[in-house]
HTML snippet that shows the backbone in 3Dmol.js (N, CA, C, O; Angstrom):
<script src="https://3Dmol.org/build/3Dmol-min.js"></script>
<div id="view" style="width:600px;height:400px;position:relative"></div>
<script>
const pdb = `
ATOM      1  N   UNK A   1     -13.005 -11.106   9.423  1.00  0.00           N
ATOM      2  CA  UNK A   1     -12.340 -10.252  10.384  1.00  0.00           C
ATOM      3  C   UNK A   1     -11.216  -9.459   9.721  1.00  0.00           C
ATOM      4  O   UNK A   1     -11.071  -8.259   9.952  1.00  0.00           O
ATOM      5  N   UNK A   2     -10.412 -10.151   8.883  1.00  0.00           N
ATOM      6  CA  UNK A   2      -9.309  -9.458   8.203  1.00  0.00           C
ATOM      7  C   UNK A   2      -9.854  -8.387   7.269  1.00  0.00           C
ATOM      8  O   UNK A   2      -9.277  -7.306   7.148  1.00  0.00           O
ATOM      9  N   UNK A   3     -10.979  -8.696   6.603  1.00  0.00           N
ATOM     10  CA  UNK A   3     -11.564  -7.718   5.685  1.00  0.00           C
ATOM     11  C   UNK A   3     -12.006  -6.472   6.444  1.00  0.00           C
ATOM     12  O   UNK A   3     -11.824  -5.352   5.965  1.00  0.00           O
ATOM     13  N   UNK A   4     -12.583  -6.665   7.621  1.00  0.00           N
ATOM     14  CA  UNK A   4     -13.023  -5.520   8.422  1.00  0.00           C
ATOM     15  C   UNK A   4     -11.832  -4.684   8.871  1.00  0.00           C
ATOM     16  O   UNK A   4     -11.899  -3.455   8.857  1.00  0.00           O
ATOM     17  N   UNK A   5     -10.744  -5.337   9.269  1.00  0.00           N
ATOM     18  CA  UNK A   5      -9.543  -4.607   9.674  1.00  0.00           C
ATOM     19  C   UNK A   5      -8.944  -3.851   8.500  1.00  0.00           C
ATOM     20  O   UNK A   5      -8.511  -2.708   8.643  1.00  0.00           O
ATOM     21  N   UNK A   6      -8.920  -4.495   7.338  1.00  0.00           N
ATOM     22  CA  UNK A   6      -8.382  -3.834   6.141  1.00  0.00           C
ATOM     23  C   UNK A   6      -9.215  -2.624   5.776  1.00  0.00           C
ATOM     24  O   UNK A   6      -8.680  -1.566   5.445  1.00  0.00           O
ATOM     25  N   UNK A   7     -10.538  -2.787   5.840  1.00  0.00           N
ATOM     26  CA  UNK A   7     -11.421  -1.672   5.530  1.00  0.00           C
ATOM     27  C   UNK A   7     -11.202  -0.528   6.518  1.00  0.00           C
ATOM     28  O   UNK A   7     -11.179   0.640   6.131  1.00  0.00           O
ATOM     29  N   UNK A   8     -11.040  -0.873   7.792  1.00  0.00           N
ATOM     30  CA  UNK A   8     -10.782   0.146   8.803  1.00  0.00           C
ATOM     31  C   UNK A   8      -9.499   0.900   8.530  1.00  0.00           C
ATOM     32  O   UNK A   8      -9.436   2.116   8.706  1.00  0.00           O
ATOM     33  N   UNK A   9      -8.464   0.173   8.095  1.00  0.00           N
ATOM     34  CA  UNK A   9      -7.188   0.813   7.795  1.00  0.00           C
ATOM     35  C   UNK A   9      -7.324   1.736   6.587  1.00  0.00           C
ATOM     36  O   UNK A   9      -6.755   2.828   6.578  1.00  0.00           O
ATOM     37  N   UNK A  10      -8.066   1.312   5.573  1.00  0.00           N
ATOM     38  CA  UNK A  10      -8.275   2.149   4.392  1.00  0.00           C
ATOM     39  C   UNK A  10      -9.002   3.428   4.792  1.00  0.00           C
ATOM     40  O   UNK A  10      -8.633   4.518   4.355  1.00  0.00           O
ATOM     41  N   UNK A  11     -10.032   3.296   5.621  1.00  0.00           N
ATOM     42  CA  UNK A  11     -10.775   4.478   6.065  1.00  0.00           C
ATOM     43  C   UNK A  11      -9.860   5.395   6.863  1.00  0.00           C
ATOM     44  O   UNK A  11      -9.883   6.613   6.683  1.00  0.00           O
ATOM     45  N   UNK A  12      -9.050   4.806   7.751  1.00  0.00           N
ATOM     46  CA  UNK A  12      -8.119   5.602   8.540  1.00  0.00           C
ATOM     47  C   UNK A  12      -7.131   6.342   7.647  1.00  0.00           C
ATOM     48  O   UNK A  12      -6.897   7.538   7.823  1.00  0.00           O
ATOM     49  N   UNK A  13      -6.560   5.631   6.698  1.00  0.00           N
ATOM     50  CA  UNK A  13      -5.570   6.261   5.820  1.00  0.00           C
ATOM     51  C   UNK A  13      -6.212   7.281   4.895  1.00  0.00           C
ATOM     52  O   UNK A  13      -5.591   8.292   4.568  1.00  0.00           O
ATOM     53  N   UNK A  14      -7.445   7.035   4.467  1.00  0.00           N
ATOM     54  CA  UNK A  14      -8.097   7.996   3.569  1.00  0.00           C
ATOM     55  C   UNK A  14      -8.370   9.306   4.288  1.00  0.00           C
ATOM     56  O   UNK A  14      -8.485  10.348   3.644  1.00  0.00           O
ATOM     57  N   UNK A  15      -8.477   9.274   5.608  1.00  0.00           N
ATOM     58  CA  UNK A  15      -8.663  10.503   6.373  1.00  0.00           C
ATOM     59  C   UNK A  15      -7.432  11.393   6.282  1.00  0.00           C
ATOM     60  O   UNK A  15      -7.523  12.595   6.529  1.00  0.00           O
ATOM     61  N   UNK A  16      -6.309  10.837   5.941  1.00  0.00           N
ATOM     62  CA  UNK A  16      -5.060  11.595   5.855  1.00  0.00           C
ATOM     63  C   UNK A  16      -4.913  12.333   4.536  1.00  0.00           C
ATOM     64  O   UNK A  16      -3.953  13.084   4.362  1.00  0.00           O
ATOM     65  N   UNK A  17      -5.830  12.144   3.607  1.00  0.00           N
ATOM     66  CA  UNK A  17      -5.692  12.737   2.284  1.00  0.00           C
ATOM     67  C   UNK A  17      -5.622  14.242   2.355  1.00  0.00           C
ATOM     68  O   UNK A  17      -4.889  14.858   1.581  1.00  0.00           O
ATOM     69  N   UNK A  18      -6.366  14.859   3.267  1.00  0.00           N
ATOM     70  CA  UNK A  18      -6.369  16.305   3.362  1.00  0.00           C
ATOM     71  C   UNK A  18      -5.094  16.868   3.962  1.00  0.00           C
ATOM     72  O   UNK A  18      -4.846  18.068   3.848  1.00  0.00           O
ATOM     73  N   UNK A  19      -4.296  16.056   4.585  1.00  0.00           N
ATOM     74  CA  UNK A  19      -3.065  16.531   5.197  1.00  0.00           C
ATOM     75  C   UNK A  19      -1.906  16.317   4.240  1.00  0.00           C
ATOM     76  O   UNK A  19      -2.018  15.570   3.268  1.00  0.00           O
ATOM     77  N   UNK A  20      -0.819  16.962   4.516  1.00  0.00           N
ATOM     78  CA  UNK A  20       0.348  16.739   3.660  1.00  0.00           C
ATOM     79  C   UNK A  20       0.993  15.417   4.060  1.00  0.00           C
ATOM     80  O   UNK A  20       1.160  15.133   5.246  1.00  0.00           O
ATOM     81  N   UNK A  21       1.349  14.623   3.081  1.00  0.00           N
ATOM     82  CA  UNK A  21       1.997  13.343   3.339  1.00  0.00           C
ATOM     83  C   UNK A  21       3.400  13.388   2.780  1.00  0.00           C
ATOM     84  O   UNK A  21       3.677  14.100   1.815  1.00  0.00           O
ATOM     85  N   UNK A  22       4.266  12.636   3.382  1.00  0.00           N
ATOM     86  CA  UNK A  22       5.629  12.544   2.896  1.00  0.00           C
ATOM     87  C   UNK A  22       5.761  11.245   2.130  1.00  0.00           C
ATOM     88  O   UNK A  22       5.752  10.173   2.735  1.00  0.00           O
ATOM     89  N   UNK A  23       5.883  11.313   0.815  1.00  0.00           N
ATOM     90  CA  UNK A  23       6.033  10.086   0.049  1.00  0.00           C
ATOM     91  C   UNK A  23       7.299   9.342   0.456  1.00  0.00           C
ATOM     92  O   UNK A  23       8.302   9.951   0.829  1.00  0.00           O
ATOM     93  N   UNK A  24       7.236   8.038   0.379  1.00  0.00           N
ATOM     94  CA  UNK A  24       8.389   7.207   0.684  1.00  0.00           C
ATOM     95  C   UNK A  24       9.386   7.334  -0.458  1.00  0.00           C
ATOM     96  O   UNK A  24       9.023   7.158  -1.621  1.00  0.00           O
ATOM     97  N   UNK A  25      10.623   7.633  -0.140  1.00  0.00           N
ATOM     98  CA  UNK A  25      11.623   7.728  -1.192  1.00  0.00           C
ATOM     99  C   UNK A  25      12.006   6.322  -1.642  1.00  0.00           C
ATOM    100  O   UNK A  25      11.940   5.365  -0.870  1.00  0.00           O
ATOM    101  N   UNK A  26      12.399   6.221  -2.882  1.00  0.00           N
ATOM    102  CA  UNK A  26      12.764   4.912  -3.434  1.00  0.00           C
ATOM    103  C   UNK A  26      13.926   4.291  -2.653  1.00  0.00           C
ATOM    104  O   UNK A  26      14.011   3.070  -2.530  1.00  0.00           O
ATOM    105  N   UNK A  27      14.811   5.127  -2.132  1.00  0.00           N
ATOM    106  CA  UNK A  27      15.951   4.621  -1.374  1.00  0.00           C
ATOM    107  C   UNK A  27      15.532   4.014  -0.031  1.00  0.00           C
ATOM    108  O   UNK A  27      16.238   3.166   0.514  1.00  0.00           O
ATOM    109  N   UNK A  28      14.384   4.449   0.504  1.00  0.00           N
ATOM    110  CA  UNK A  28      13.935   3.970   1.807  1.00  0.00           C
ATOM    111  C   UNK A  28      13.183   2.645   1.728  1.00  0.00           C
ATOM    112  O   UNK A  28      12.879   2.039   2.755  1.00  0.00           O
ATOM    113  N   UNK A  29      12.886   2.198   0.519  1.00  0.00           N
ATOM    114  CA  UNK A  29      12.125   0.959   0.328  1.00  0.00           C
ATOM    115  C   UNK A  29      13.079  -0.149  -0.121  1.00  0.00           C
ATOM    116  O   UNK A  29      13.848   0.048  -1.061  1.00  0.00           O
ATOM    117  N   UNK A  30      13.039  -1.310   0.538  1.00  0.00           N
ATOM    118  CA  UNK A  30      13.928  -2.414   0.152  1.00  0.00           C
ATOM    119  C   UNK A  30      13.731  -2.829  -1.314  1.00  0.00           C
ATOM    120  O   UNK A  30      12.616  -2.796  -1.834  1.00  0.00           O
ATOM    121  N   UNK A  31      14.815  -3.214  -1.958  1.00  0.00           N
ATOM    122  CA  UNK A  31      14.767  -3.631  -3.367  1.00  0.00           C
ATOM    123  C   UNK A  31      13.788  -4.783  -3.579  1.00  0.00           C
ATOM    124  O   UNK A  31      13.136  -4.856  -4.621  1.00  0.00           O
ATOM    125  N   UNK A  32      13.680  -5.681  -2.602  1.00  0.00           N
ATOM    126  CA  UNK A  32      12.756  -6.815  -2.732  1.00  0.00           C
ATOM    127  C   UNK A  32      11.313  -6.340  -2.856  1.00  0.00           C
ATOM    128  O   UNK A  32      10.498  -6.998  -3.502  1.00  0.00           O
ATOM    129  N   UNK A  33      10.992  -5.208  -2.243  1.00  0.00           N
ATOM    130  CA  UNK A  33       9.642  -4.651  -2.360  1.00  0.00           C
ATOM    131  C   UNK A  33       9.420  -4.132  -3.772  1.00  0.00           C
ATOM    132  O   UNK A  33       8.395  -4.425  -4.386  1.00  0.00           O
ATOM    133  N   UNK A  34      10.381  -3.355  -4.298  1.00  0.00           N
ATOM    134  CA  UNK A  34      10.237  -2.793  -5.648  1.00  0.00           C
ATOM    135  C   UNK A  34      10.095  -3.888  -6.695  1.00  0.00           C
ATOM    136  O   UNK A  34       9.398  -3.703  -7.692  1.00  0.00           O
ATOM    137  N   UNK A  35      10.745  -5.023  -6.480  1.00  0.00           N
ATOM    138  CA  UNK A  35      10.661  -6.118  -7.453  1.00  0.00           C
ATOM    139  C   UNK A  35       9.253  -6.694  -7.532  1.00  0.00           C
ATOM    140  O   UNK A  35       8.882  -7.250  -8.566  1.00  0.00           O
ATOM    141  N   UNK A  36       8.463  -6.578  -6.476  1.00  0.00           N
ATOM    142  CA  UNK A  36       7.126  -7.150  -6.436  1.00  0.00           C
ATOM    143  C   UNK A  36       6.039  -6.184  -6.899  1.00  0.00           C
ATOM    144  O   UNK A  36       4.912  -6.604  -7.160  1.00  0.00           O
ATOM    145  N   UNK A  37       6.363  -4.896  -7.002  1.00  0.00           N
ATOM    146  CA  UNK A  37       5.359  -3.898  -7.363  1.00  0.00           C
ATOM    147  C   UNK A  37       5.130  -3.913  -8.868  1.00  0.00           C
ATOM    148  O   UNK A  37       6.083  -3.778  -9.634  1.00  0.00           O
ATOM    149  N   UNK A  38       3.863  -4.078  -9.313  1.00  0.00           N
ATOM    150  CA  UNK A  38       3.578  -4.054 -10.754  1.00  0.00           C
ATOM    151  C   UNK A  38       3.918  -2.691 -11.360  1.00  0.00           C
ATOM    152  O   UNK A  38       3.795  -1.657 -10.703  1.00  0.00           O
ATOM    153  N   UNK A  39       4.340  -2.709 -12.602  1.00  0.00           N
ATOM    154  CA  UNK A  39       4.744  -1.481 -13.290  1.00  0.00           C
ATOM    155  C   UNK A  39       3.589  -0.490 -13.421  1.00  0.00           C
ATOM    156  O   UNK A  39       3.827   0.712 -13.538  1.00  0.00           O
ATOM    157  N   UNK A  40       2.356  -0.962 -13.405  1.00  0.00           N
ATOM    158  CA  UNK A  40       1.198  -0.080 -13.577  1.00  0.00           C
ATOM    159  C   UNK A  40       0.822   0.687 -12.307  1.00  0.00           C
ATOM    160  O   UNK A  40      -0.060   1.545 -12.348  1.00  0.00           O
ATOM    161  N   UNK A  41       1.470   0.394 -11.194  1.00  0.00           N
ATOM    162  CA  UNK A  41       1.142   1.060  -9.933  1.00  0.00           C
ATOM    163  C   UNK A  41       1.780   2.446  -9.889  1.00  0.00           C
ATOM    164  O   UNK A  41       2.997   2.572 -10.028  1.00  0.00           O
ATOM    165  N   UNK A  42       0.959   3.497  -9.695  1.00  0.00           N
ATOM    166  CA  UNK A  42       1.540   4.847  -9.598  1.00  0.00           C
ATOM    167  C   UNK A  42       2.240   5.003  -8.253  1.00  0.00           C
ATOM    168  O   UNK A  42       1.614   4.864  -7.202  1.00  0.00           O
ATOM    169  N   UNK A  43       3.519   5.287  -8.285  1.00  0.00           N
ATOM    170  CA  UNK A  43       4.309   5.285  -7.053  1.00  0.00           C
ATOM    171  C   UNK A  43       4.811   6.664  -6.637  1.00  0.00           C
ATOM    172  O   UNK A  43       5.732   6.778  -5.829  1.00  0.00           O
ATOM    173  N   UNK A  44       4.198   7.715  -7.196  1.00  0.00           N
ATOM    174  CA  UNK A  44       4.636   9.058  -6.822  1.00  0.00           C
ATOM    175  C   UNK A  44       4.322   9.335  -5.356  1.00  0.00           C
ATOM    176  O   UNK A  44       5.083  10.021  -4.673  1.00  0.00           O
ATOM    177  N   UNK A  45       3.206   8.803  -4.876  1.00  0.00           N
ATOM    178  CA  UNK A  45       2.796   9.014  -3.493  1.00  0.00           C
ATOM    179  C   UNK A  45       2.621   7.642  -2.847  1.00  0.00           C
ATOM    180  O   UNK A  45       1.552   7.038  -2.932  1.00  0.00           O
ATOM    181  N   UNK A  46       3.659   7.168  -2.216  1.00  0.00           N
ATOM    182  CA  UNK A  46       3.710   5.836  -1.632  1.00  0.00           C
ATOM    183  C   UNK A  46       4.097   5.974  -0.174  1.00  0.00           C
ATOM    184  O   UNK A  46       4.979   6.762   0.168  1.00  0.00           O
ATOM    185  N   UNK A  47       3.439   5.208   0.687  1.00  0.00           N
ATOM    186  CA  UNK A  47       3.846   5.207   2.083  1.00  0.00           C
ATOM    187  C   UNK A  47       3.710   3.808   2.654  1.00  0.00           C
ATOM    188  O   UNK A  47       2.983   2.968   2.124  1.00  0.00           O
ATOM    189  N   UNK A  48       4.422   3.577   3.742  1.00  0.00           N
ATOM    190  CA  UNK A  48       4.341   2.300   4.431  1.00  0.00           C
ATOM    191  C   UNK A  48       3.449   2.512   5.647  1.00  0.00           C
ATOM    192  O   UNK A  48       3.727   3.355   6.500  1.00  0.00           O
ATOM    193  N   UNK A  49       2.372   1.733   5.712  1.00  0.00           N
ATOM    194  CA  UNK A  49       1.425   1.857   6.807  1.00  0.00           C
ATOM    195  C   UNK A  49       1.938   1.224   8.087  1.00  0.00           C
ATOM    196  O   UNK A  49       2.987   0.581   8.092  1.00  0.00           O
ATOM    197  N   UNK A  50       1.199   1.405   9.171  1.00  0.00           N
ATOM    198  CA  UNK A  50       1.598   0.830  10.452  1.00  0.00           C
ATOM    199  C   UNK A  50       1.608  -0.700  10.440  1.00  0.00           C
ATOM    200  O   UNK A  50       2.234  -1.330  11.292  1.00  0.00           O
ATOM    201  N   UNK A  51       0.913  -1.287   9.473  1.00  0.00           N
ATOM    202  CA  UNK A  51       0.884  -2.745   9.349  1.00  0.00           C
ATOM    203  C   UNK A  51       2.094  -3.291   8.602  1.00  0.00           C
ATOM    204  O   UNK A  51       2.234  -4.506   8.459  1.00  0.00           O
ATOM    205  N   UNK A  52       2.983  -2.396   8.117  1.00  0.00           N
ATOM    206  CA  UNK A  52       4.165  -2.817   7.375  1.00  0.00           C
ATOM    207  C   UNK A  52       3.925  -2.917   5.878  1.00  0.00           C
ATOM    208  O   UNK A  52       4.865  -3.126   5.112  1.00  0.00           O
ATOM    209  N   UNK A  53       2.671  -2.769   5.454  1.00  0.00           N
ATOM    210  CA  UNK A  53       2.338  -2.867   4.027  1.00  0.00           C
ATOM    211  C   UNK A  53       2.391  -1.486   3.379  1.00  0.00           C
ATOM    212  O   UNK A  53       2.236  -0.463   4.046  1.00  0.00           O
ATOM    213  N   UNK A  54       2.612  -1.480   2.068  1.00  0.00           N
ATOM    214  CA  UNK A  54       2.730  -0.234   1.322  1.00  0.00           C
ATOM    215  C   UNK A  54       1.399   0.140   0.698  1.00  0.00           C
ATOM    216  O   UNK A  54       0.626  -0.721   0.278  1.00  0.00           O
ATOM    217  N   UNK A  55       1.146   1.442   0.645  1.00  0.00           N
ATOM    218  CA  UNK A  55      -0.087   2.011   0.126  1.00  0.00           C
ATOM    219  C   UNK A  55       0.277   3.112  -0.860  1.00  0.00           C
ATOM    220  O   UNK A  55       1.300   3.779  -0.703  1.00  0.00           O
ATOM    221  N   UNK A  56      -0.566   3.304  -1.886  1.00  0.00           N
ATOM    222  CA  UNK A  56      -0.349   4.423  -2.808  1.00  0.00           C
ATOM    223  C   UNK A  56      -1.627   5.239  -2.890  1.00  0.00           C
ATOM    224  O   UNK A  56      -2.722   4.735  -2.640  1.00  0.00           O
ATOM    225  N   UNK A  57      -1.471   6.493  -3.241  1.00  0.00           N
ATOM    226  CA  UNK A  57      -2.597   7.411  -3.326  1.00  0.00           C
ATOM    227  C   UNK A  57      -3.183   7.346  -4.728  1.00  0.00           C
ATOM    228  O   UNK A  57      -2.521   7.673  -5.712  1.00  0.00           O
ATOM    229  N   UNK A  58      -4.455   6.911  -4.800  1.00  0.00           N
ATOM    230  CA  UNK A  58      -5.145   6.822  -6.098  1.00  0.00           C
ATOM    231  C   UNK A  58      -6.101   7.995  -6.217  1.00  0.00           C
ATOM    232  O   UNK A  58      -6.970   8.202  -5.371  1.00  0.00           O
ATOM    233  N   UNK A  59      -5.920   8.753  -7.280  1.00  0.00           N
ATOM    234  CA  UNK A  59      -6.772   9.906  -7.550  1.00  0.00           C
ATOM    235  C   UNK A  59      -7.863   9.472  -8.518  1.00  0.00           C
ATOM    236  O   UNK A  59      -7.607   9.318  -9.712  1.00  0.00           O
ATOM    237  N   UNK A  60      -9.072   9.274  -8.015  1.00  0.00           N
ATOM    238  CA  UNK A  60     -10.193   8.873  -8.852  1.00  0.00           C
ATOM    239  C   UNK A  60     -11.025  10.078  -9.250  1.00  0.00           C
ATOM    240  O   UNK A  60     -10.736  11.200  -8.836  1.00  0.00           O
ATOM    241  N   UNK A  61     -12.064   9.851 -10.057  1.00  0.00           N
ATOM    242  CA  UNK A  61     -12.893  10.971 -10.517  1.00  0.00           C
ATOM    243  C   UNK A  61     -13.720  11.602  -9.393  1.00  0.00           C
ATOM    244  O   UNK A  61     -14.061  12.783  -9.467  1.00  0.00           O
ATOM    245  N   UNK A  62     -14.046  10.825  -8.352  1.00  0.00           N
ATOM    246  CA  UNK A  62     -14.873  11.346  -7.273  1.00  0.00           C
ATOM    247  C   UNK A  62     -14.150  11.492  -5.947  1.00  0.00           C
ATOM    248  O   UNK A  62     -14.523  12.315  -5.111  1.00  0.00           O
ATOM    249  N   UNK A  63     -13.111  10.686  -5.760  1.00  0.00           N
ATOM    250  CA  UNK A  63     -12.426  10.713  -4.476  1.00  0.00           C
ATOM    251  C   UNK A  63     -10.969  10.323  -4.636  1.00  0.00           C
ATOM    252  O   UNK A  63     -10.579   9.703  -5.625  1.00  0.00           O
ATOM    253  N   UNK A  64     -10.184  10.692  -3.659  1.00  0.00           N
ATOM    254  CA  UNK A  64      -8.785  10.301  -3.597  1.00  0.00           C
ATOM    255  C   UNK A  64      -8.626   9.424  -2.368  1.00  0.00           C
ATOM    256  O   UNK A  64      -8.940   9.842  -1.254  1.00  0.00           O
ATOM    257  N   UNK A  65      -8.137   8.201  -2.573  1.00  0.00           N
ATOM    258  CA  UNK A  65      -8.040   7.240  -1.465  1.00  0.00           C
ATOM    259  C   UNK A  65      -6.696   6.539  -1.474  1.00  0.00           C
ATOM    260  O   UNK A  65      -6.038   6.425  -2.508  1.00  0.00           O
ATOM    261  N   UNK A  66      -6.301   6.069  -0.288  1.00  0.00           N
ATOM    262  CA  UNK A  66      -5.104   5.243  -0.166  1.00  0.00           C
ATOM    263  C   UNK A  66      -5.497   3.805  -0.482  1.00  0.00           C
ATOM    264  O   UNK A  66      -6.474   3.290   0.063  1.00  0.00           O
ATOM    265  N   UNK A  67      -4.741   3.162  -1.357  1.00  0.00           N
ATOM    266  CA  UNK A  67      -5.023   1.810  -1.821  1.00  0.00           C
ATOM    267  C   UNK A  67      -3.798   0.946  -1.550  1.00  0.00           C
ATOM    268  O   UNK A  67      -2.669   1.393  -1.757  1.00  0.00           O
ATOM    269  N   UNK A  68      -4.006  -0.294  -1.087  1.00  0.00           N
ATOM    270  CA  UNK A  68      -2.839  -1.146  -0.830  1.00  0.00           C
ATOM    271  C   UNK A  68      -2.123  -1.517  -2.132  1.00  0.00           C
ATOM    272  O   UNK A  68      -2.762  -1.808  -3.143  1.00  0.00           O
ATOM    273  N   UNK A  69      -0.801  -1.502  -2.091  1.00  0.00           N
ATOM    274  CA  UNK A  69      -0.009  -1.961  -3.235  1.00  0.00           C
ATOM    275  C   UNK A  69      -0.063  -3.483  -3.221  1.00  0.00           C
ATOM    276  O   UNK A  69       0.234  -4.108  -2.203  1.00  0.00           O
ATOM    277  N   UNK A  70      -0.438  -4.074  -4.336  1.00  0.00           N
ATOM    278  CA  UNK A  70      -0.531  -5.531  -4.445  1.00  0.00           C
ATOM    279  C   UNK A  70       0.334  -6.000  -5.600  1.00  0.00           C
ATOM    280  O   UNK A  70       0.469  -5.314  -6.613  1.00  0.00           O
ATOM    281  N   UNK A  71       0.921  -7.185  -5.432  1.00  0.00           N
ATOM    282  CA  UNK A  71       1.743  -7.731  -6.504  1.00  0.00           C
ATOM    283  C   UNK A  71       0.843  -8.339  -7.579  1.00  0.00           C
ATOM    284  O   UNK A  71      -0.381  -8.261  -7.474  1.00  0.00           O
ATOM    285  N   UNK A  72       1.427  -8.936  -8.597  1.00  0.00           N
ATOM    286  CA  UNK A  72       0.642  -9.480  -9.708  1.00  0.00           C
ATOM    287  C   UNK A  72      -0.252 -10.634  -9.282  1.00  0.00           C
ATOM    288  O   UNK A  72      -1.183 -10.992 -10.004  1.00  0.00           O
ATOM    289  N   UNK A  73       0.016 -11.220  -8.122  1.00  0.00           N
ATOM    290  CA  UNK A  73      -0.823 -12.301  -7.602  1.00  0.00           C
ATOM    291  C   UNK A  73      -1.832 -11.770  -6.581  1.00  0.00           C
ATOM    292  O   UNK A  73      -2.445 -12.556  -5.859  1.00  0.00           O
ATOM    293  N   UNK A  74      -2.009 -10.465  -6.512  1.00  0.00           N
ATOM    294  CA  UNK A  74      -2.908  -9.735  -5.619  1.00  0.00           C
ATOM    295  C   UNK A  74      -2.565  -9.876  -4.136  1.00  0.00           C
ATOM    296  O   UNK A  74      -3.430  -9.669  -3.285  1.00  0.00           O
ATOM    297  N   UNK A  75      -1.336 -10.221  -3.819  1.00  0.00           N
ATOM    298  CA  UNK A  75      -0.877 -10.298  -2.435  1.00  0.00           C
ATOM    299  C   UNK A  75      -0.365  -8.913  -2.039  1.00  0.00           C
ATOM    300  O   UNK A  75       0.399  -8.313  -2.795  1.00  0.00           O
ATOM    301  N   UNK A  76      -0.768  -8.381  -0.860  1.00  0.00           N
ATOM    302  CA  UNK A  76      -0.255  -7.070  -0.440  1.00  0.00           C
ATOM    303  C   UNK A  76       1.274  -7.070  -0.360  1.00  0.00           C
ATOM    304  O   UNK A  76       1.886  -8.044   0.079  1.00  0.00           O
ATOM    305  N   UNK A  77       1.873  -5.967  -0.788  1.00  0.00           N
ATOM    306  CA  UNK A  77       3.320  -5.818  -0.745  1.00  0.00           C
ATOM    307  C   UNK A  77       3.669  -5.203   0.608  1.00  0.00           C
ATOM    308  O   UNK A  77       3.311  -4.061   0.896  1.00  0.00           O
ATOM    309  N   UNK A  78       4.376  -5.981   1.434  1.00  0.00           N
ATOM    310  CA  UNK A  78       4.703  -5.566   2.797  1.00  0.00           C
ATOM    311  C   UNK A  78       6.184  -5.804   3.077  1.00  0.00           C
ATOM    312  O   UNK A  78       6.846  -6.583   2.390  1.00  0.00           O
ATOM    313  N   UNK A  79       6.684  -5.123   4.092  1.00  0.00           N
ATOM    314  CA  UNK A  79       8.040  -5.338   4.566  1.00  0.00           C
ATOM    315  C   UNK A  79       7.992  -5.372   6.085  1.00  0.00           C
ATOM    316  O   UNK A  79       7.809  -4.324   6.705  1.00  0.00           O
ATOM    317  N   UNK A  80       8.148  -6.526   6.704  1.00  0.00           N
ATOM    318  CA  UNK A  80       8.546  -7.805   6.116  1.00  0.00           C
ATOM    319  C   UNK A  80       7.389  -8.438   5.350  1.00  0.00           C
ATOM    320  O   UNK A  80       6.223  -8.170   5.638  1.00  0.00           O
ATOM    321  N   UNK A  81       7.720  -9.284   4.369  1.00  0.00           N
ATOM    322  CA  UNK A  81       6.683  -9.905   3.532  1.00  0.00           C
ATOM    323  C   UNK A  81       5.739 -10.762   4.364  1.00  0.00           C
ATOM    324  O   UNK A  81       6.140 -11.392   5.342  1.00  0.00           O
ATOM    325  N   UNK A  82       4.485 -10.768   3.955  1.00  0.00           N
ATOM    326  CA  UNK A  82       3.493 -11.629   4.586  1.00  0.00           C
ATOM    327  C   UNK A  82       3.534 -13.001   3.916  1.00  0.00           C
ATOM    328  O   UNK A  82       3.892 -13.104   2.742  1.00  0.00           O
ATOM    329  N   UNK A  83       3.169 -14.062   4.655  1.00  0.00           N
ATOM    330  CA  UNK A  83       3.147 -15.384   4.029  1.00  0.00           C
ATOM    331  C   UNK A  83       2.068 -15.448   2.966  1.00  0.00           C
ATOM    332  O   UNK A  83       0.991 -14.872   3.125  1.00  0.00           O
ATOM    333  N   UNK A  84       2.357 -16.143   1.889  1.00  0.00           N
ATOM    334  CA  UNK A  84       1.385 -16.337   0.824  1.00  0.00           C
ATOM    335  C   UNK A  84       0.331 -17.328   1.310  1.00  0.00           C
ATOM    336  O   UNK A  84       0.636 -18.147   2.177  1.00  0.00           O
ATOM    337  N   UNK A  85      -0.898 -17.289   0.786  1.00  0.00           N
ATOM    338  CA  UNK A  85      -1.955 -18.193   1.241  1.00  0.00           C
ATOM    339  C   UNK A  85      -1.568 -19.669   1.174  1.00  0.00           C
ATOM    340  O   UNK A  85      -1.963 -20.450   2.039  1.00  0.00           O
ATOM    341  N   UNK A  86      -0.805 -20.055   0.162  1.00  0.00           N
ATOM    342  CA  UNK A  86      -0.408 -21.471   0.040  1.00  0.00           C
ATOM    343  C   UNK A  86       0.649 -21.865   1.060  1.00  0.00           C
ATOM    344  O   UNK A  86       0.888 -23.052   1.280  1.00  0.00           O
ATOM    345  N   UNK A  87       1.297 -20.857   1.698  1.00  0.00           N
ATOM    346  CA  UNK A  87       2.325 -21.138   2.705  1.00  0.00           C
ATOM    347  C   UNK A  87       1.748 -21.289   4.100  1.00  0.00           C
ATOM    348  O   UNK A  87       2.439 -21.733   5.017  1.00  0.00           O
ATOM    349  N   UNK A  88       0.468 -20.919   4.268  1.00  0.00           N
ATOM    350  CA  UNK A  88      -0.147 -20.945   5.608  1.00  0.00           C
ATOM    351  C   UNK A  88      -0.649 -22.315   5.936  1.00  0.00           C
ATOM    352  O   UNK A  88      -1.196 -22.530   7.018  1.00  0.00           O
TER     353      UNK A  88
END
`;
const viewer = $3Dmol.createViewer("view");
viewer.addModel(pdb, "pdb");
viewer.setStyle({}, {cartoon: {color: "spectrum"}});
viewer.zoomTo();
viewer.render();
</script>
């Protein structure tokens, strides 16, 4: 069920690619979020989705899509933070 919802959100957000988006400024994102974002994540175009999680725009060879920002443990980076699987 969660996978279907996540896929739906990705499809919804990818529909926004043709429109102008306002990237999230670094000042608008809590420091705790920046600490969890891997250095390899391109953050020029970052936004916070309605689910509270952050997404970045990935420009691939065939398509441009919104992808969830994940920490080094592959947990989505959200504000407020989501519980880790071992905490549930």
